[in-house]
A tleap script that builds the chain and sets N, CA, C and O, in Angstrom:
source leaprc.protein.ff14SB
mol = sequence {
  NMET CYS SER ARG GLU ASN ARG LEU ALA ALA
  PRO GLY GLY GLU ILE VAL GLU VAL ARG HIE
  MET ALA VAL GLU ASP ALA GLU HIE ASP MET
  LEU VAL GLN ILE ARG TRP GLN ARG ARG LYS
  MET ALA VAL PRO LEU SER GLN LEU ASP THR
  ILE CYS GLY GLY GLU SER THR LYS GLU ALA
  THR GLY ASP TRP HIE TYR TRP VAL ALA GLN
  ARG TYR CYS CLEU
}
set mol.1.N position { -11.237 14.389 5.281 }
set mol.1.CA position { -12.548 13.921 4.005 }
set mol.1.C position { -10.978 13.439 2.867 }
set mol.1.O position { -9.781 13.628 2.650 }
set mol.2.N position { -12.016 12.832 2.537 }
set mol.2.CA position { -10.932 11.753 1.177 }
set mol.2.C position { -11.302 12.566 -0.247 }
set mol.2.O position { -12.251 13.240 -0.649 }
set mol.3.N position { -10.020 12.121 -0.774 }
set mol.3.CA position { -10.249 12.887 -2.120 }
set mol.3.C position { -10.387 12.053 -3.356 }
set mol.3.O position { -10.254 13.212 -3.750 }
set mol.4.N position { -10.496 11.371 -4.213 }
set mol.4.CA position { -10.266 10.634 -5.099 }
set mol.4.C position { -9.002 9.479 -4.755 }
set mol.4.O position { -9.192 8.264 -4.802 }
set mol.5.N position { -7.700 10.117 -4.408 }
set mol.5.CA position { -6.316 9.590 -4.449 }
set mol.5.C position { -6.702 8.794 -3.373 }
set mol.5.O position { -7.751 8.970 -2.753 }
set mol.6.N position { -5.596 7.617 -3.047 }
set mol.6.CA position { -5.562 6.226 -2.049 }
set mol.6.C position { -4.644 7.074 -1.488 }
set mol.6.O position { -3.783 7.720 -2.085 }
set mol.7.N position { -4.913 7.036 -0.073 }
set mol.7.CA position { -3.507 7.321 1.159 }
set mol.7.C position { -4.060 6.377 2.002 }
set mol.7.O position { -5.005 5.956 2.669 }
set mol.8.N position { -3.067 6.297 1.640 }
set mol.8.CA position { -2.760 4.991 3.512 }
set mol.8.C position { -1.384 5.231 4.328 }
set mol.8.O position { -0.260 5.568 3.957 }
set mol.9.N position { -1.855 4.965 5.409 }
set mol.9.CA position { -1.127 5.086 6.640 }
set mol.9.C position { 0.380 3.871 6.517 }
set mol.9.O position { 0.538 2.656 6.402 }
set mol.10.N position { 1.184 5.019 6.621 }
set mol.10.CA position { 2.905 4.099 6.978 }
set mol.10.C position { 3.072 3.786 8.249 }
set mol.10.O position { 2.200 4.221 9.001 }
set mol.11.N position { 4.077 3.052 8.806 }
set mol.11.CA position { 4.217 2.958 10.433 }
set mol.11.C position { 4.727 4.022 10.667 }
set mol.11.O position { 5.628 4.600 10.059 }
set mol.12.N position { 3.938 4.435 11.923 }
set mol.12.CA position { 4.896 5.841 12.073 }
set mol.12.C position { 3.497 6.785 12.315 }
set mol.12.O position { 3.238 7.596 13.204 }
set mol.13.N position { 2.785 6.368 11.251 }
set mol.13.CA position { 1.121 6.917 10.938 }
set mol.13.C position { 0.979 8.123 10.325 }
set mol.13.O position { -0.091 8.730 10.353 }
set mol.14.N position { 2.273 8.668 9.593 }
set mol.14.CA position { 2.451 9.124 8.396 }
set mol.14.C position { 1.251 8.606 6.956 }
set mol.14.O position { 0.639 7.593 6.617 }
set mol.15.N position { 1.377 9.564 6.629 }
set mol.15.CA position { -0.101 9.611 5.020 }
set mol.15.C position { 0.873 9.673 4.110 }
set mol.15.O position { 1.826 10.430 4.291 }
set mol.16.N position { 0.761 8.751 2.810 }
set mol.16.CA position { 1.756 8.505 2.082 }
set mol.16.C position { 0.409 8.466 0.952 }
set mol.16.O position { -0.632 7.938 1.343 }
set mol.17.N position { 0.479 9.056 -0.484 }
set mol.17.CA position { -0.309 8.679 -1.250 }
set mol.17.C position { 1.069 7.495 -2.324 }
set mol.17.O position { 2.269 7.450 -2.597 }
set mol.18.N position { -0.550 6.567 -2.621 }
set mol.18.CA position { -0.204 5.530 -3.214 }
set mol.18.C position { -0.710 5.926 -4.637 }
set mol.18.O position { -1.710 6.617 -4.835 }
set mol.19.N position { 0.201 5.341 -5.725 }
set mol.19.CA position { 0.401 6.010 -7.321 }
set mol.19.C position { -0.367 4.812 -7.845 }
set mol.19.O position { -1.500 4.707 -8.314 }
set mol.20.N position { 0.406 4.121 -7.665 }
set mol.20.CA position { 0.811 2.661 -8.879 }
set mol.20.C position { 0.923 1.668 -8.137 }
set mol.20.O position { 0.884 1.842 -6.920 }
set mol.21.N position { 1.102 0.294 -8.712 }
set mol.21.CA position { 2.154 -0.848 -8.474 }
set mol.21.C position { 3.607 -0.314 -8.517 }
set mol.21.O position { 3.682 0.824 -8.981 }
set mol.22.N position { 4.550 -0.769 -8.213 }
set mol.22.CA position { 5.984 -0.746 -8.039 }
set mol.22.C position { 6.457 -1.628 -9.268 }
set mol.22.O position { 5.808 -2.668 -9.155 }
set mol.23.N position { 7.370 -1.737 -10.528 }
set mol.23.CA position { 8.178 -1.932 -11.236 }
set mol.23.C position { 8.907 -2.894 -10.635 }
set mol.23.O position { 9.254 -3.884 -11.279 }
set mol.24.N position { 9.191 -2.757 -9.511 }
set mol.24.CA position { 10.327 -3.499 -8.843 }
set mol.24.C position { 9.745 -4.781 -8.438 }
set mol.24.O position { 8.675 -4.991 -7.866 }
set mol.25.N position { 10.770 -5.717 -8.896 }
set mol.25.CA position { 9.819 -6.813 -8.367 }
set mol.25.C position { 10.244 -7.185 -7.674 }
set mol.25.O position { 11.461 -7.165 -7.859 }
set mol.26.N position { 9.728 -7.983 -6.015 }
set mol.26.CA position { 9.546 -8.120 -4.741 }
set mol.26.C position { 9.636 -9.736 -4.810 }
set mol.26.O position { 8.670 -10.195 -5.419 }
set mol.27.N position { 10.324 -10.479 -4.457 }
set mol.27.CA position { 10.503 -12.098 -3.898 }
set mol.27.C position { 9.347 -12.264 -2.861 }
set mol.27.O position { 8.627 -13.102 -3.404 }
set mol.28.N position { 8.876 -11.992 -1.889 }
set mol.28.CA position { 7.588 -11.911 -0.870 }
set mol.28.C position { 6.646 -11.166 -0.485 }
set mol.28.O position { 5.806 -11.489 0.355 }
set mol.29.N position { 6.725 -9.761 -1.259 }
set mol.29.CA position { 5.539 -9.007 -0.834 }
set mol.29.C position { 5.511 -8.346 -2.004 }
set mol.29.O position { 6.407 -8.459 -2.840 }
set mol.30.N position { 4.200 -7.404 -2.191 }
set mol.30.CA position { 4.393 -6.723 -2.972 }
set mol.30.C position { 4.237 -4.866 -2.743 }
set mol.30.O position { 3.886 -4.090 -1.855 }
set mol.31.N position { 4.599 -4.824 -3.751 }
set mol.31.CA position { 5.462 -3.375 -3.531 }
set mol.31.C position { 4.905 -2.350 -4.408 }
set mol.31.O position { 4.740 -2.619 -5.598 }
set mol.32.N position { 4.593 -1.187 -3.937 }
set mol.32.CA position { 3.196 -0.010 -4.333 }
set mol.32.C position { 4.444 1.245 -4.654 }
set mol.32.O position { 5.409 1.502 -3.935 }
set mol.33.N position { 4.089 1.861 -5.879 }
set mol.33.CA position { 5.340 3.212 -5.732 }
set mol.33.C position { 3.975 4.328 -4.595 }
set mol.33.O position { 2.769 4.431 -4.817 }
set mol.34.N position { 4.782 4.978 -3.450 }
set mol.34.CA position { 4.093 6.097 -3.327 }
set mol.34.C position { 4.849 7.516 -3.669 }
set mol.34.O position { 5.822 7.672 -4.405 }
set mol.35.N position { 4.297 8.266 -3.102 }
set mol.35.CA position { 5.057 10.003 -2.780 }
set mol.35.C position { 4.613 10.350 -1.612 }
set mol.35.O position { 3.454 10.585 -1.272 }
set mol.36.N position { 5.952 10.383 -0.770 }
set mol.36.CA position { 5.966 10.677 -0.180 }
set mol.36.C position { 7.102 11.866 0.416 }
set mol.36.O position { 8.316 11.664 0.380 }
set mol.37.N position { 6.532 13.033 0.923 }
set mol.37.CA position { 7.853 13.939 1.469 }
set mol.37.C position { 8.338 14.353 0.035 }
set mol.37.O position { 9.534 14.504 -0.216 }
set mol.38.N position { 7.075 14.573 -1.137 }
set mol.38.CA position { 7.969 15.146 -2.375 }
set mol.38.C position { 8.833 14.084 -3.462 }
set mol.38.O position { 9.163 14.116 -4.647 }
set mol.39.N position { 8.978 13.148 -2.316 }
set mol.39.CA position { 9.823 11.635 -3.256 }
set mol.39.C position { 8.440 10.263 -3.418 }
set mol.39.O position { 7.468 9.954 -2.730 }
set mol.40.N position { 9.031 9.765 -4.675 }
set mol.40.CA position { 8.544 8.410 -5.015 }
set mol.40.C position { 9.859 7.338 -4.705 }
set mol.40.O position { 11.084 7.376 -4.826 }
set mol.41.N position { 8.841 6.381 -4.236 }
set mol.41.CA position { 9.498 5.010 -3.779 }
set mol.41.C position { 8.455 3.759 -3.410 }
set mol.41.O position { 7.316 3.778 -2.942 }
set mol.42.N position { 9.123 2.921 -3.722 }
set mol.42.CA position { 8.578 1.266 -4.098 }
set mol.42.C position { 8.628 1.000 -1.950 }
set mol.42.O position { 9.495 1.325 -1.139 }
set mol.43.N position { 7.528 0.427 -1.799 }
set mol.43.CA position { 7.686 -0.134 -0.862 }
set mol.43.C position { 6.306 -1.174 -0.121 }
set mol.43.O position { 5.132 -0.889 -0.353 }
set mol.44.N position { 6.529 -1.845 0.378 }
set mol.44.CA position { 5.553 -3.160 0.925 }
set mol.44.C position { 4.427 -2.816 0.876 }
set mol.44.O position { 4.215 -1.783 1.511 }
set mol.45.N position { 3.666 -3.203 0.432 }
set mol.45.CA position { 2.244 -2.921 0.300 }
set mol.45.C position { 1.487 -3.468 2.120 }
set mol.45.O position { 0.534 -3.062 2.786 }
set mol.46.N position { 2.558 -4.567 2.323 }
set mol.46.CA position { 1.700 -4.839 3.792 }
set mol.46.C position { 2.103 -3.964 4.823 }
set mol.46.O position { 1.650 -4.195 5.944 }
set mol.47.N position { 2.767 -3.126 4.688 }
set mol.47.CA position { 3.292 -2.295 5.626 }
set mol.47.C position { 2.633 -0.569 6.079 }
set mol.47.O position { 2.834 0.299 6.928 }
set mol.48.N position { 1.239 -0.969 4.167 }
set mol.48.CA position { 0.420 0.212 4.984 }
set mol.48.C position { -0.704 0.205 5.217 }
set mol.48.O position { -1.010 -0.702 4.444 }
set mol.49.N position { -1.549 0.465 5.638 }
set mol.49.CA position { -3.214 0.719 6.132 }
set mol.49.C position { -3.889 1.545 5.822 }
set mol.49.O position { -3.679 2.719 6.129 }
set mol.50.N position { -5.422 0.925 4.749 }
set mol.50.CA position { -5.799 2.451 4.020 }
set mol.50.C position { -6.617 3.440 4.726 }
set mol.50.O position { -7.770 3.259 5.117 }
set mol.51.N position { -6.239 4.013 4.795 }
set mol.51.CA position { -7.145 5.695 5.659 }
set mol.51.C position { -7.897 6.350 4.522 }
set mol.51.O position { -8.660 7.238 4.902 }
set mol.52.N position { -7.869 6.140 3.287 }
set mol.52.CA position { -8.365 6.832 2.060 }
set mol.52.C position { -8.585 6.033 1.003 }
set mol.52.O position { -7.577 5.847 0.322 }
set mol.53.N position { -9.897 5.315 0.513 }
set mol.53.CA position { -9.639 4.523 -0.622 }
set mol.53.C position { -11.301 4.565 -0.656 }
set mol.53.O position { -12.152 4.873 0.178 }
set mol.54.N position { -11.349 4.032 -2.242 }
set mol.54.CA position { -12.336 3.569 -3.018 }
set mol.54.C position { -12.727 1.839 -2.474 }
set mol.54.O position { -11.814 1.282 -1.864 }
set mol.55.N position { -13.789 1.182 -2.649 }
set mol.55.CA position { -13.758 0.049 -1.828 }
set mol.55.C position { -12.799 -0.839 -2.109 }
set mol.55.O position { -12.354 -1.586 -1.238 }
set mol.56.N position { -12.288 -0.857 -3.615 }
set mol.56.CA position { -11.493 -1.916 -4.104 }
set mol.56.C position { -10.050 -1.958 -3.455 }
set mol.56.O position { -9.408 -3.002 -3.348 }
set mol.57.N position { -9.548 -0.562 -2.980 }
set mol.57.CA position { -8.631 -0.587 -2.810 }
set mol.57.C position { -8.245 -1.049 -1.060 }
set mol.57.O position { -7.177 -1.380 -0.544 }
set mol.58.N position { -9.711 -0.884 -0.452 }
set mol.58.CA position { -9.623 -1.433 0.910 }
set mol.58.C position { -10.024 -2.592 0.690 }
set mol.58.O position { -9.901 -3.339 1.660 }
set mol.59.N position { -10.517 -3.096 -0.330 }
set mol.59.CA position { -10.692 -4.887 -0.338 }
set mol.59.C position { -9.735 -5.217 -0.786 }
set mol.59.O position { -9.706 -6.402 -0.453 }
set mol.60.N position { -8.768 -5.010 -1.397 }
set mol.60.CA position { -7.283 -5.352 -2.427 }
set mol.60.C position { -6.024 -5.175 -0.980 }
set mol.60.O position { -5.102 -5.984 -0.871 }
set mol.61.N position { -6.193 -4.122 -0.084 }
set mol.61.CA position { -5.320 -4.005 1.050 }
set mol.61.C position { -5.336 -4.768 2.452 }
set mol.61.O position { -4.630 -4.972 3.439 }
set mol.62.N position { -6.538 -5.047 1.937 }
set mol.62.CA position { -7.394 -6.076 3.848 }
set mol.62.C position { -6.885 -7.362 3.099 }
set mol.62.O position { -6.249 -8.133 3.818 }
set mol.63.N position { -7.092 -7.835 1.428 }
set mol.63.CA position { -6.827 -9.048 1.144 }
set mol.63.C position { -5.606 -9.565 1.017 }
set mol.63.O position { -5.471 -10.788 1.010 }
set mol.64.N position { -4.573 -8.757 0.903 }
set mol.64.CA position { -2.911 -8.794 0.843 }
set mol.64.C position { -2.604 -8.993 2.194 }
set mol.64.O position { -1.708 -9.763 2.539 }
set mol.65.N position { -3.165 -8.463 2.844 }
set mol.65.CA position { -3.001 -8.071 4.516 }
set mol.65.C position { -3.148 -9.577 5.296 }
set mol.65.O position { -2.503 -10.064 6.225 }
set mol.66.N position { -4.520 -10.193 4.335 }
set mol.66.CA position { -4.600 -11.391 5.051 }
set mol.66.C position { -3.498 -12.454 4.560 }
set mol.66.O position { -2.876 -13.145 5.366 }
set mol.67.N position { -3.340 -12.515 3.393 }
set mol.67.CA position { -2.287 -13.244 2.537 }
set mol.67.C position { -0.819 -13.448 3.050 }
set mol.67.O position { 0.108 -14.217 2.794 }
set mol.68.N position { -1.080 -12.248 4.011 }
set mol.68.CA position { 0.877 -12.299 4.487 }
set mol.68.C position { 0.513 -12.510 5.652 }
set mol.68.O position { 1.667 -12.750 6.005 }
set mol.69.N position { -0.300 -12.693 6.968 }
set mol.69.CA position { -0.602 -13.535 7.599 }
set mol.69.C position { -0.435 -14.365 7.877 }
set mol.69.O position { 0.197 -14.682 8.886 }
set mol.70.N position { -1.351 -15.647 6.440 }
set mol.70.CA position { -1.098 -16.814 6.644 }
set mol.70.C position { -0.188 -16.991 5.796 }
set mol.70.O position { -0.588 -17.366 4.694 }
set mol.71.N position { 1.232 -16.810 5.958 }
set mol.71.CA position { 1.859 -16.508 5.103 }
set mol.71.C position { 2.356 -17.791 3.551 }
set mol.71.O position { 3.050 -18.765 3.260 }
set mol.72.N position { 0.789 -16.237 2.719 }
set mol.72.CA position { 1.427 -17.321 1.663 }
set mol.72.C position { 2.005 -16.958 0.278 }
set mol.72.O position { 1.593 -15.935 -0.269 }
set mol.73.N position { 2.726 -17.560 -0.189 }
set mol.73.CA position { 4.103 -17.014 -1.287 }
set mol.73.C position { 3.111 -16.312 -2.438 }
set mol.73.O position { 1.921 -16.558 -2.633 }
set mol.74.N position { 4.114 -15.203 -3.253 }
set mol.74.CA position { 2.770 -15.059 -4.416 }
set mol.74.C position { 3.635 -16.204 -5.644 }
set mol.74.O position { 3.100 -16.472 -6.719 }
savepdb mol mol.pdb
quit
């Protein structure tokens, strides 16, 4: 069952909680701040798939995956 938190699957199938956009700057990808194993870290959004989240989260993640697949730049 989904809660209000945005949960995404990382490579390997682990579930992570996305907190917000990361403040770190990335040249070719969007970085998001996640909570994983009680630690916070920034990871590329393109490496995550939406498991649980609102429609806007699912749409944003899907749109970003499309942009990356098309090799668009920021």
